[in-house]
One Martini backbone bead per residue (centre of mass of N, CA, C, O) as a GRO file, in nm:
protein
  180
    1UNK     BB    1  -0.363  -1.168  -3.291
    2UNK     BB    2  -0.633  -0.994  -3.308
    3UNK     BB    3  -0.792  -0.719  -3.286
    4UNK     BB    4  -0.989  -0.507  -3.099
    5UNK     BB    5  -1.334  -0.410  -3.214
    6UNK     BB    6  -1.528  -0.570  -3.023
    7UNK     BB    7  -1.711  -0.704  -2.769
    8UNK     BB    8  -1.675  -0.999  -2.863
    9UNK     BB    9  -1.364  -1.000  -2.852
   10UNK     BB   10  -1.355  -0.978  -2.546
   11UNK     BB   11  -1.535  -1.220  -2.460
   12UNK     BB   12  -1.343  -1.438  -2.599
   13UNK     BB   13  -1.102  -1.355  -2.378
   14UNK     BB   14  -1.300  -1.491  -2.170
   15UNK     BB   15  -1.438  -1.593  -1.864
   16UNK     BB   16  -1.766  -1.697  -1.803
   17UNK     BB   17  -1.954  -1.675  -1.531
   18UNK     BB   18  -2.238  -1.708  -1.322
   19UNK     BB   19  -2.223  -1.382  -1.243
   20UNK     BB   20  -2.132  -1.224  -1.524
   21UNK     BB   21  -1.833  -1.245  -1.546
   22UNK     BB   22  -1.542  -1.122  -1.722
   23UNK     BB   23  -1.258  -1.308  -1.727
   24UNK     BB   24  -0.948  -1.229  -1.786
   25UNK     BB   25  -0.672  -1.415  -1.979
   26UNK     BB   26  -0.455  -1.196  -2.012
   27UNK     BB   27  -0.316  -0.912  -1.986
   28UNK     BB   28  -0.140  -0.755  -1.709
   29UNK     BB   29  -0.060  -0.569  -1.460
   30UNK     BB   30   0.055  -0.524  -1.142
   31UNK     BB   31  -0.267  -0.469  -1.054
   32UNK     BB   32  -0.449  -0.661  -1.231
   33UNK     BB   33  -0.497  -0.500  -1.500
   34UNK     BB   34  -0.643  -0.508  -1.786
   35UNK     BB   35  -0.489  -0.508  -2.117
   36UNK     BB   36  -0.479  -0.343  -2.448
   37UNK     BB   37  -0.449  -0.324  -2.792
   38UNK     BB   38  -0.536  -0.091  -3.030
   39UNK     BB   39  -0.659   0.002  -3.343
   40UNK     BB   40  -0.449   0.293  -3.396
   41UNK     BB   41  -0.288   0.416  -3.649
   42UNK     BB   42  -0.127   0.117  -3.652
   43UNK     BB   43   0.010   0.094  -3.353
   44UNK     BB   44  -0.154   0.163  -3.112
   45UNK     BB   45  -0.333   0.150  -2.793
   46UNK     BB   46  -0.311   0.148  -2.457
   47UNK     BB   47  -0.578  -0.013  -2.268
   48UNK     BB   48  -0.818  -0.076  -2.076
   49UNK     BB   49  -1.059  -0.315  -2.104
   50UNK     BB   50  -1.292  -0.180  -1.953
   51UNK     BB   51  -1.288   0.085  -2.112
   52UNK     BB   52  -1.326  -0.045  -2.388
   53UNK     BB   53  -1.593  -0.188  -2.324
   54UNK     BB   54  -1.750   0.068  -2.246
   55UNK     BB   55  -1.719   0.211  -2.517
   56UNK     BB   56  -1.847  -0.010  -2.696
   57UNK     BB   57  -2.121  -0.028  -2.542
   58UNK     BB   58  -2.170   0.309  -2.585
   59UNK     BB   59  -2.048   0.413  -2.868
   60UNK     BB   60  -1.744   0.496  -2.809
   61UNK     BB   61  -1.462   0.623  -2.891
   62UNK     BB   62  -1.160   0.557  -2.736
   63UNK     BB   63  -1.027   0.840  -2.829
   64UNK     BB   64  -1.310   0.988  -2.697
   65UNK     BB   65  -1.282   0.931  -2.415
   66UNK     BB   66  -1.332   1.019  -2.117
   67UNK     BB   67  -1.165   1.171  -1.825
   68UNK     BB   68  -1.242   0.898  -1.660
   69UNK     BB   69  -1.323   0.660  -1.454
   70UNK     BB   70  -1.303   0.293  -1.467
   71UNK     BB   71  -1.499   0.060  -1.275
   72UNK     BB   72  -1.592  -0.182  -1.053
   73UNK     BB   73  -1.846  -0.280  -0.847
   74UNK     BB   74  -1.714  -0.568  -0.736
   75UNK     BB   75  -1.375  -0.539  -0.735
   76UNK     BB   76  -1.293  -0.700  -0.990
   77UNK     BB   77  -1.023  -0.653  -1.201
   78UNK     BB   78  -1.089  -0.895  -1.420
   79UNK     BB   79  -1.352  -0.762  -1.478
   80UNK     BB   80  -1.497  -0.668  -1.823
   81UNK     BB   81  -1.786  -0.602  -1.780
   82UNK     BB   82  -1.978  -0.327  -1.869
   83UNK     BB   83  -2.220  -0.378  -1.659
   84UNK     BB   84  -1.995  -0.344  -1.407
   85UNK     BB   85  -1.951  -0.052  -1.471
   86UNK     BB   86  -1.799   0.257  -1.356
   87UNK     BB   87  -1.839   0.614  -1.388
   88UNK     BB   88  -1.589   0.865  -1.284
   89UNK     BB   89  -1.420   1.017  -1.066
   90UNK     BB   90  -1.156   1.000  -0.862
   91UNK     BB   91  -1.314   1.060  -0.602
   92UNK     BB   92  -1.529   0.840  -0.643
   93UNK     BB   93  -1.334   0.604  -0.656
   94UNK     BB   94  -1.200   0.650  -0.372
   95UNK     BB   95  -1.470   0.625  -0.208
   96UNK     BB   96  -1.503   0.307  -0.264
   97UNK     BB   97  -1.244   0.225  -0.077
   98UNK     BB   98  -1.257   0.397   0.157
   99UNK     BB   99  -1.108   0.476   0.430
  100UNK     BB  100  -0.791   0.661   0.437
  101UNK     BB  101  -0.479   0.733   0.468
  102UNK     BB  102  -0.299   1.044   0.427
  103UNK     BB  103   0.008   1.120   0.394
  104UNK     BB  104   0.192   1.189   0.672
  105UNK     BB  105   0.013   1.030   0.867
  106UNK     BB  106   0.046   0.754   0.729
  107UNK     BB  107   0.353   0.740   0.756
  108UNK     BB  108   0.367   0.751   1.062
  109UNK     BB  109   0.193   0.505   1.125
  110UNK     BB  110   0.363   0.304   0.968
  111UNK     BB  111   0.638   0.353   1.111
  112UNK     BB  112   0.542   0.277   1.395
  113UNK     BB  113   0.479  -0.015   1.324
  114UNK     BB  114   0.771  -0.082   1.242
  115UNK     BB  115   0.921   0.025   1.504
  116UNK     BB  116   0.750  -0.185   1.711
  117UNK     BB  117   0.849  -0.434   1.582
  118UNK     BB  118   1.025  -0.656   1.775
  119UNK     BB  119   1.067  -0.563   2.061
  120UNK     BB  120   1.266  -0.603   2.362
  121UNK     BB  121   1.163  -0.354   2.524
  122UNK     BB  122   1.047  -0.191   2.782
  123UNK     BB  123   0.974   0.108   2.916
  124UNK     BB  124   1.131   0.049   3.181
  125UNK     BB  125   1.401  -0.031   3.047
  126UNK     BB  126   1.448   0.233   2.899
  127UNK     BB  127   1.452   0.412   3.149
  128UNK     BB  128   1.694   0.268   3.277
  129UNK     BB  129   1.901   0.327   3.055
  130UNK     BB  130   1.871   0.649   3.067
  131UNK     BB  131   1.923   0.674   3.402
  132UNK     BB  132   2.168   0.514   3.421
  133UNK     BB  133   2.524   0.504   3.528
  134UNK     BB  134   2.608   0.284   3.375
  135UNK     BB  135   2.766   0.115   3.162
  136UNK     BB  136   2.726  -0.045   2.870
  137UNK     BB  137   2.853  -0.310   2.964
  138UNK     BB  138   2.687  -0.346   3.224
  139UNK     BB  139   2.413  -0.351   3.081
  140UNK     BB  140   2.468  -0.590   2.901
  141UNK     BB  141   2.505  -0.792   3.139
  142UNK     BB  142   2.231  -0.748   3.272
  143UNK     BB  143   2.060  -0.845   3.023
  144UNK     BB  144   2.196  -1.125   2.993
  145UNK     BB  145   2.091  -1.236   3.273
  146UNK     BB  146   1.773  -1.212   3.146
  147UNK     BB  147   1.801  -1.288   2.814
  148UNK     BB  148   1.917  -1.020   2.673
  149UNK     BB  149   2.037  -0.934   2.363
  150UNK     BB  150   2.285  -0.668   2.353
  151UNK     BB  151   2.438  -0.395   2.242
  152UNK     BB  152   2.624  -0.121   2.307
  153UNK     BB  153   2.519   0.049   2.070
  154UNK     BB  154   2.219   0.027   2.147
  155UNK     BB  155   2.241   0.162   2.420
  156UNK     BB  156   2.345   0.431   2.305
  157UNK     BB  157   2.095   0.491   2.126
  158UNK     BB  158   1.893   0.499   2.357
  159UNK     BB  159   2.025   0.727   2.521
  160UNK     BB  160   2.012   0.937   2.267
  161UNK     BB  161   1.726   0.875   2.110
  162UNK     BB  162   1.754   0.693   1.834
  163UNK     BB  163   1.600   0.476   2.003
  164UNK     BB  164   1.294   0.445   2.133
  165UNK     BB  165   1.152   0.743   2.104
  166UNK     BB  166   0.836   0.681   2.137
  167UNK     BB  167   0.874   0.632   2.464
  168UNK     BB  168   0.971   0.961   2.498
  169UNK     BB  169   0.742   1.145   2.558
  170UNK     BB  170   0.843   1.466   2.656
  171UNK     BB  171   1.134   1.441   2.636
  172UNK     BB  172   1.436   1.574   2.775
  173UNK     BB  173   1.735   1.687   2.889
  174UNK     BB  174   1.585   1.833   3.139
  175UNK     BB  175   1.417   1.560   3.241
  176UNK     BB  176   1.652   1.410   3.310
  177UNK     BB  177   1.826   1.233   3.521
  178UNK     BB  178   2.064   1.296   3.755
  179UNK     BB  179   2.352   1.221   3.879
  180UNK     BB  180   2.464   1.202   4.224
   0.00000   0.00000   0.00000
């Protein structure tokens, strides 16, 4: 296959639909972003096809292309039509994706969702395990009688606060009930 040198070379490698989108039919990366190798000093440079199309459309040499993001207005990553391209900073690009959680807060929210998925016990049952004087074996048999299969190790982890700890907000060893 010959190298991409013109905008027509890009269009020929696409399926053009009724909406005016040029849907790329060749190589994409993991994010489904089309890329191609350009003829640059013999070896070639890998560049996203939308950036290359935008550069060719605006008469800019792709090795002189500004260090800004190029993305689609319509959100279709396979569309490489330069008329649907938007150029801007990373902040402008991220603003088009809508609000999203960032940093440690996002990680905490995600982990809480994972941590609470598929839980066997209600908060009342957790409180019972933590405050009850019974042995772990006795608690295991008690829960087996109501149809909940649980290991003694799990009961121990719940008692120590290693599991189901999001249900014990504000709890401390000083607030736990003492056996009479």
